[in-house]
C-alpha positions in Angstrom: -30.6 -62.2 52.5 -34.4 -62.6 52.1 -36.1 -60.6 49.4 -38.0 -58.6 52.0 -34.8 -57.6 53.8 -33.2 -56.7 50.4 -36.2 -54.5 49.5 -36.1 -52.8 52.9 -32.3 -52.0 52.6 -32.8 -50.7 49.0 -35.6 -48.4 50.2 -33.5 -47.2 53.1 -30.5 -46.4 50.8 -32.7 -44.5 48.4 -34.3 -42.5 51.2 -31.0 -41.7 52.8 -29.6 -40.7 49.5 -32.5 -38.3 48.9 -32.2 -36.9 52.5 -28.5 -36.3 52.4 -28.7 -34.7 48.9 -31.0 -32.0 50.2 -29.6 -28.4 50.7 -29.6 -28.9 54.5 -27.0 -31.6 54.2 -24.9 -30.2 51.3 -22.1 -27.7 51.7 -22.8 -24.4 50.0 -21.4 -24.4 46.4 -18.9 -21.6 45.9 -18.2 -20.3 42.3 -15.2 -18.0 41.9 -15.0 -15.9 38.7 -11.8 -15.9 36.8 -13.2 -14.5 33.5 -11.4 -17.1 31.4 -14.1 -17.3 28.7 -16.1 -14.1 28.0 -18.4 -11.8 29.9 -21.4 -14.1 30.0 -22.3 -14.9 33.6 -23.3 -18.5 32.7 -20.2 -19.4 30.5 -18.6 -22.4 32.3 -15.0 -21.3 31.4 -15.5 -18.1 33.4 -15.4 -19.9 36.7 -12.9 -21.7 38.8 -13.3 -24.7 38.7 -14.8 -24.6 35.2 -18.5 -25.1 35.2 -21.6 -22.9 35.0 -22.8 -21.8 38.4 -26.1 -23.4 39.7 -29.0 -21.1 40.6 -29.8 -22.1 44.2 -30.5 -20.7 47.7 -27.1 -21.8 48.9 -25.0 -20.7 46.0 -22.1 -18.4 46.8 -20.7 -16.2 44.0 -17.3 -14.6 44.4 -15.8 -12.1 41.9 -12.0 -11.8 42.0 -9.2 -10.9 39.7 -9.1 -8.4 36.9 -10.4 -10.2 33.8 -13.7 -9.5 32.0 -14.9 -7.1 34.6 -18.3 -6.5 33.1 -20.2 -9.8 33.5 -23.7 -10.0 32.0 -26.5 -11.9 33.6 -29.6 -12.0 31.3 -31.6 -14.8 33.0 -33.0 -15.0 36.5 -30.5 -16.4 39.0 -30.7 -17.1 42.8 -27.8 -16.8 45.2 -27.3 -17.0 48.9 -24.5 -14.4 48.7 -22.7 -12.5 45.9 -19.4 -10.9 46.9 -16.6 -8.9 45.4 -13.1 -9.6 46.6 -10.8 -7.6 44.4 -9.2 -4.2 44.0 -10.4 -4.1 40.4 -13.8 -2.5 39.8 -16.5 -4.8 38.4 -20.0 -4.1 37.1 -22.6 -6.9 36.9 -25.5 -6.0 34.6 -28.1 -7.6 32.4 -31.8 -8.3 32.1 -31.8 -11.1 34.6 -33.3 -10.6 38.1 -30.9 -11.5 40.8 -32.7 -13.3 43.6 -30.9 -13.1 47.0 -31.7 -15.7 49.7 -29.2 -14.3 52.2 -29.9 -15.6 55.7 -33.3 -17.1 54.6 -35.7 -16.8 57.6 -32.8 -16.2 60.1 -31.4 -13.0 61.3 -28.7 -11.2 59.3 -25.3 -11.2 60.9 -21.9 -11.5 59.2 -21.0 -12.1 55.6 -22.3 -14.6 52.9 -25.9 -13.3 53.5 -26.6 -11.0 50.6 -24.4 -8.8 48.4 -21.0 -7.8 49.8 -17.9 -5.9 48.7 -14.9 -7.0 50.7 -12.3 -5.8 48.2 -10.8 -2.3 47.7 -12.4 -1.8 44.3 -15.6 0.2 43.6 -18.2 -2.4 42.6 -21.6 -2.2 41.0 -24.6 -4.4 40.4 -27.1 -3.1 37.9 -29.5 -6.0 37.8 -32.9 -5.8 39.5 -32.9 -7.6 42.9 -35.5 -9.8 44.5 -35.2 -10.8 48.1 -36.1 -14.5 48.7 -34.8 -14.4 52.3 -33.7 -11.9 54.8 -30.5 -10.3 53.5 -27.9 -7.6 53.8 -26.0 -5.4 51.4 -22.6 -4.5 52.8 -19.8 -2.3 51.6 -16.8 -3.4 53.6 -13.7 -2.6 51.5 -14.6 -0.3 48.7 -17.8 1.4 47.4 -20.7 -0.8 46.5 -23.4 0.7 44.1 -26.7 -1.1 43.4 -28.6 0.5 40.6 -31.4 -2.0 39.9 -34.8 -1.9 41.5 -35.0 -3.8 44.8 -38.1 -5.8 45.6 -38.1 -6.7 49.3 -40.8 -9.4 48.8 -41.8 -9.2 52.4 -38.3 -9.9 53.7 -36.1 -7.8 56.0 -33.1 -5.9 54.6 -30.0 -4.6 56.3 -28.0 -1.8 54.6 -24.4 -1.5 55.8 -21.2 0.4 55.2 -17.9 0.0 57.0 -16.6 3.6 56.5 -17.1 6.8 54.7 -14.8 5.6 51.9 -16.7 2.3 51.6 -20.1 3.7 50.9 -23.1 1.7 50.0 -25.1 3.5 47.3 -28.7 2.5 46.5 -29.6 4.3 43.2 -33.0 2.7 42.5 -36.2 2.1 44.4 -36.7 -0.1 47.4 -40.2 -1.6 47.8 -41.9 -4.3 49.8 -39.4 -4.8 52.7 -40.8 -5.9 56.0 -38.0 -4.1 57.9 -35.2 -1.8 56.8 -32.2 -1.6 59.1 -29.2 0.7 58.6 -26.5 -1.1 60.5 -23.2 0.5 59.6 -20.1 1.3 61.6 -20.1 4.7 63.3 -18.4 6.3 60.3 -20.2 4.3 57.6 -22.5 6.0 55.0 -25.4 4.6 53.1 -26.8 6.7 50.3 -30.4 6.5 49.2 -30.7 8.2 45.8 -34.2 7.3 44.6 -37.8 7.5 45.6 -38.7 4.6 47.8 -42.2 3.2 48.3 -41.7 0.9 51.3 -44.0 1.7 54.2 -42.1 0.2 57.1 -39.9 2.0 59.6 -36.3 3.0 58.6 -34.1 2.0 61.6 -30.8 3.9 61.7 -29.1 1.8 64.3 -25.7 3.2 63.6 -23.8 5.2 60.9 -25.2 7.8 58.5 -28.2 7.5 56.2 -27.8 10.1 53.4 -31.0 11.1 51.7 -30.5 12.2 48.1 -34.2 12.2 47.3 -37.3 13.7 49.0 -38.8 10.2 49.4 -35.7 8.4 50.3 -37.2 6.9 53.4 -40.5 5.8 52.0 -43.6 6.7 54.0 -42.8 5.3 57.4 -41.2 6.7 60.5 -37.4 7.1 60.7 -35.8 6.0 63.9 -32.3 6.8 65.3 -30.6 4.5 67.7 -31.1 1.0 69.0 -32.7 -0.1 72.3 -30.9 -2.6 74.5 -27.7 -2.0 72.5 -24.2 -3.0 73.1 -21.5 -0.5 73.9 -20.5 -0.1 70.2 -24.0 1.1 69.4 -24.4 3.3 72.5 -21.1 5.1 71.6 -21.7 5.2 67.9 -23.2 7.9 65.7 -26.7 7.5 64.2 -27.4 10.2 61.6 -29.9 11.3 59.0 -28.5 13.9 56.6 -29.7 15.4 53.3 -27.6 15.4 50.2 -28.7 18.4 48.1 -31.8 20.5 48.3 -34.3 18.0 49.8 -37.6 18.1 51.7 -38.0 15.1 54.1 -41.5 14.7 55.3 -41.1 11.6 57.5 -41.5 11.9 61.3 -38.2 11.1 63.0 -37.9 9.4 66.5 -34.9 9.0 68.8 -35.0 5.5 70.2 -34.9 5.5 74.0 -32.2 3.3 75.5 -33.6 1.4 78.5 -30.3 -0.4 79.2 -27.1 1.6 79.4 -26.3 5.2 78.6 -26.2 6.5 75.0 -23.2 8.7 74.5 -22.9 8.7 70.7 -24.8 11.5 68.9 -28.1 11.4 67.2 -27.6 13.8 64.3 -30.1 15.3 61.8 -29.3 17.9 59.2 -27.7 18.7 55.9 -24.4 17.7 54.4 -24.2 20.1 51.4 -24.4 23.9 50.8 -28.1 23.8 49.9 -31.4 24.6 51.6 -33.1 21.5 52.9 -36.3 21.0 55.0 -37.4 18.4 57.5 -41.2 18.9 57.7 -42.1 16.1 60.0 -42.1 16.1 63.8 -39.0 14.9 65.7 -39.8 12.8 68.8 -37.0 12.6 71.3 -38.1 9.4 72.9 -39.9 6.1 72.3 -42.4 4.7 74.7 -43.2 1.1 75.8 -46.3 0.4 77.8 -44.1 -1.4 80.3 -41.2 0.9 80.4 -41.0 4.6 81.1 -38.4 5.7 78.5 -36.0 8.6 78.9 -35.6 11.3 76.3 -32.4 11.3 74.2 -30.1 14.1 73.1 -30.2 15.5 69.6 -27.7 17.3 67.4 -28.8 19.5 64.5 -26.2 20.4 61.9 -25.7 22.3 58.7 -22.6 22.5 56.7 -20.9 25.8 55.7 -23.1 27.6 53.2 -26.0 25.4 53.8 -29.3 25.9 55.6 -31.7 23.3 57.2 -35.3 24.2 58.1 -37.2 22.2 60.7 -40.8 23.1 60.2 -42.3 20.5 62.5 -41.8 20.4 66.2 -39.1 18.8 68.3 -41.1 17.3 71.2 -41.5 14.4 73.6 -43.8 11.5 73.1 -46.0 10.3 75.9 -44.5 8.4 78.7 -41.1 10.0 79.1 -39.6 10.0 82.5 -41.0 13.1 84.3 -37.7 14.1 85.9 -35.5 13.5 82.9 -34.1 16.6 81.2 -31.8 14.5 79.0 -33.1 15.6 75.6 -30.5 18.3 75.1 -30.2 20.0 71.7 -26.9 21.0 70.2 -26.4 23.0 67.0 -23.1 22.1 65.1 -21.7 22.9 61.7 -20.9 26.4 60.2 -24.3 26.6 58.3 -27.7 27.8 59.4 -30.4 25.7 61.2 -33.8 27.3 61.6 -36.4 26.0 64.0 -39.8 27.1 62.6 -42.2 24.9 64.5 -44.7 26.6 66.8 -44.4 24.2 69.8 -41.0 22.8 70.4 -41.3 21.1 73.8 -38.0 19.2 74.3 -36.9 20.0 77.8 -33.1 19.8 77.9 -30.5 22.5 77.3 -30.0 24.2 73.9 -26.4 24.9 73.0 -25.4 26.7 69.8 -21.8 25.4 69.4 -21.1 26.5 65.8 -22.7 28.4 63.0 -26.2 30.0 63.4 -29.4 28.8 65.0 -32.5 30.8 64.1 -35.6 30.5 66.2 -38.4 31.5 63.9 -41.0 29.4 65.7 -41.5 28.9 69.5 -39.3 27.1 72.1 -41.9 26.3 74.7 -41.5 27.0 78.4 -40.3 24.3 80.8 -37.0 23.7 79.1 -33.4 24.4 80.3 -31.2 27.4 79.3 -30.3 28.3 75.8 -26.5 29.0 75.5 -24.7 30.6 72.6 -21.0 29.7 72.5 -18.1 31.9 71.3 -18.1 32.1 67.5 -21.7 31.0 67.2 -24.8 33.0 66.5 -28.4 33.0 67.8 -31.1 34.9 65.9 -34.5 34.7 64.3 -37.9 36.3 64.6 -39.6 33.8 66.9 -40.1 33.3 70.6 -37.9 31.6 73.2 -39.6 31.0 76.5 -36.4 29.8 78.2 -33.5 31.7 79.7 -30.9 32.8 77.1 -27.2 33.3 77.7 -25.0 34.8 75.0 -21.4 34.2 76.0 -18.3 36.3 75.4 -17.4 36.1 71.7 -20.9 35.0 70.6 -23.3 36.9 68.4 -27.0 37.8 69.0 -28.8 38.9 65.8 -32.5 39.5 65.8 -34.4 38.8 62.6 -34.4 36.1 60.0 -31.9 35.5 57.2 -33.0 35.3 53.5 -32.7 31.7 52.1 -31.5 32.9 48.6 -29.4 35.9 49.2 -28.2 35.3 52.7 -29.1 38.8 53.6 -30.1 39.6 57.2 -33.8 40.6 57.4 -35.5 42.8 60.0 -37.6 41.1 62.6 -38.7 40.9 66.3 -37.1 38.4 68.6 -39.0 37.6 71.8 -37.0 36.4 74.8 -39.8 35.2 77.1 -37.7 34.1 80.1 -34.8 36.4 80.3 -31.7 37.4 78.3 -28.1 37.8 79.4 -25.6 39.4 77.0 -21.9 39.0 77.9 -19.6 42.0 77.9 -17.7 40.9 74.7 -20.7 39.5 72.9 -21.7 41.1 69.5 -25.2 42.4 68.8 -26.3 42.9 65.2 -29.3 45.0 64.4 -30.8 45.9 61.0 -32.3 49.4 61.1 -34.5 51.2 58.5 -38.1 51.7 57.7 -38.5 48.3 59.2 -36.1 47.4 62.0 -34.9 44.7 64.3 -36.1 44.7 67.9 -36.0 42.5 70.9 -38.7 42.0 73.5 -37.5 40.7 76.9 -39.7 39.3 79.7 -37.7 38.5 82.8 -34.2 39.4 83.9 -32.2 41.3 81.3 -28.5 41.9 81.3 -27.2 44.3 78.7 -23.6 44.1 77.4 -21.4 43.7 74.3 -20.8 45.7 71.1 -23.6 46.9 68.9 -23.1 46.7 65.1 -25.7 48.4 62.8 -26.6 47.6 59.2 -28.6 50.2 57.3 -31.7 48.9 55.5 -33.9 50.9 53.1 -35.3 54.0 54.9 -32.5 54.3 57.4 -31.9 57.8 58.6 -32.0 60.2 61.5 -34.5 59.1 64.2 -35.0 57.0 67.3 -34.9 53.2 67.1 -36.1 51.0 69.9 -33.6 48.2 70.2 -34.9 46.4 73.4 -38.1 46.6 75.4 -38.1 44.8 78.7 -40.3 44.0 81.7 -40.9 41.6 84.5 -37.4 41.3 85.8 -34.2 43.0 86.9 -32.3 45.1 84.4 -28.5 45.2 84.6 -26.7 47.6 82.3 -23.1 46.6 81.9 -22.7 49.1 79.0 -23.1 48.7 75.3 -20.3 49.8 73.0 -20.9 51.1 69.5 -19.1 49.0 66.8 -19.7 49.1 63.0 -22.3 51.8 62.1 -23.3 53.6 58.9 -21.2 56.6 58.1 -22.5 60.2 58.2 -24.5 59.9 61.4 -24.0 60.4 65.1 -25.3 57.8 67.5 -26.4 57.9 71.2 -27.8 55.2 73.3 -30.8 56.3 75.3 -32.1 54.6 78.6 -34.4 57.5 79.6 -37.6 55.6 78.9 -38.4 53.0 81.4 -38.3 49.5 80.0 -36.6 50.5 76.8 -33.1 50.7 75.3 -33.1 53.0 72.3 -30.6 54.3 69.7 -30.9 58.0 68.7 -29.5 58.6 65.3 -28.8 62.2 64.1 -27.2 63.6 60.9 -23.6 64.5 61.5 -23.2 68.3 61.8 -19.7 69.8 61.8 -18.5 71.6 65.0 -18.8 75.5 65.1 -15.1 75.9 65.2 -14.7 73.7 62.2 -17.3 75.8 60.3 -15.5 79.0 61.2 -12.2 77.6 59.9 -13.9 76.6 56.7 -15.3 80.1 56.2 -11.9 81.7 57.0 -10.2 79.4 54.5 -12.8 80.2 51.8 -12.2 83.9 52.4 -8.5 83.6 52.1 -8.7 81.6 48.9 -11.1 84.3 47.5 -8.7 87.1 48.3 -5.7 85.4 46.7 -7.7 84.6 43.6 -8.9 88.2 43.4 -5.4 89.7 43.6 -4.0 87.4 40.9 -6.9 88.4 38.6 -6.0 92.1 39.2 -2.3 91.6 38.3 -3.2 89.8 35.2 -5.5 92.6 34.2 -2.6 95.1 34.3 
């Protein structure tokens, strides 16, 4: 072999060796914890096979077993994925920042791309986290809690939970992410328990995002649903719920589905027995310049004993299909939801299925019927410019409800496009110095049972319950139910356009009075005779 040929071959071998030793040509190194030494993350004897793990973009760390379950990492370390695969609970902690490469510049899909819990145990990572690639945090088996600060470093992050029992809990701040996607199963729950400073959109593709802090969603818009989704996403739940007494200021948008039909619910509301507020607007559709997007249905919910205020408006963004009344609103849960916005313009039906819906703002005209189902209640001191139907077994109660005491407050409810009260509906009115009243424009059908609560100043007098104009009046009768004792009650329809209640103090019948007088005289005679006998 000539010297020149020998030099060429040597250079080729060196170059090839360098090339095939790069990460692209090496299998990812997997380090499995057995805890055979101590709790130091870098102790070689803690790993199987023995040897300290190497900090690298392709390093895979797996915690298994039940030995030395509190490993400590006090120096910076980089992994592609860190996973827990054990029924025993671990807590990784220390001063070292954990850099997570995940999928690198690729899209996040599947495991080995971030921090994952595939085992049944509840796992925790307390170290600060720095994203060096696009990554996901995924609770598949048991609960996964991350309590260190998360620096997105301009990368995208997916937060995922497989079920309600395998929650992903983020206890510290998230900052600097380029995208934040909640991509759980339909029953999965991701908890955000700290103030987050990221400015990008929070995309709730599927599952529940639970806000345990007022600033849980940073400053960007929150979006529910996924466009061009598969059937699993179209049928799945996408929810934003508060945990505790929270005020969420973000605007929220329902993502229009241009391909397929979304059947899974978009849910906003509260999960605990507290008073929460959503102060931003809720947009029921998204708009693309090249695609007229239909409006999506919305479910508002409050748990028993809880109340959720919506002080912004529920409305359509520009560009929604003109003939699409698909933005139906449904109230669920046994608690109270109050719509306080002054211009709610969604156009679909409104159905109160459970609990109480208070209209303290305005439902604008142009929308479909408001229906109150059996066992549910409609009330408030606002205006509904849509036809209202209160079904058999449902309750209609004018006036607001006090946040703190839960007491019913007097107020005026305006039905601007007609009101129909079924024959076995229940009507609740608070009467006193200030009283409930209902103003109806359009067709008015009266029926049901009237229950009265006495407020301060209640007494004999005439109380106007309903005033009506501009439509047909059908009187199917109004029965008296629960009323304050000591009074007589009479419904009065004599004044055109009014239904009044005349309250008078209860006066005994003349015959009863005569009987009382005779009885008193008899008692007086008997007593007098006994006194005379005793005197002898």
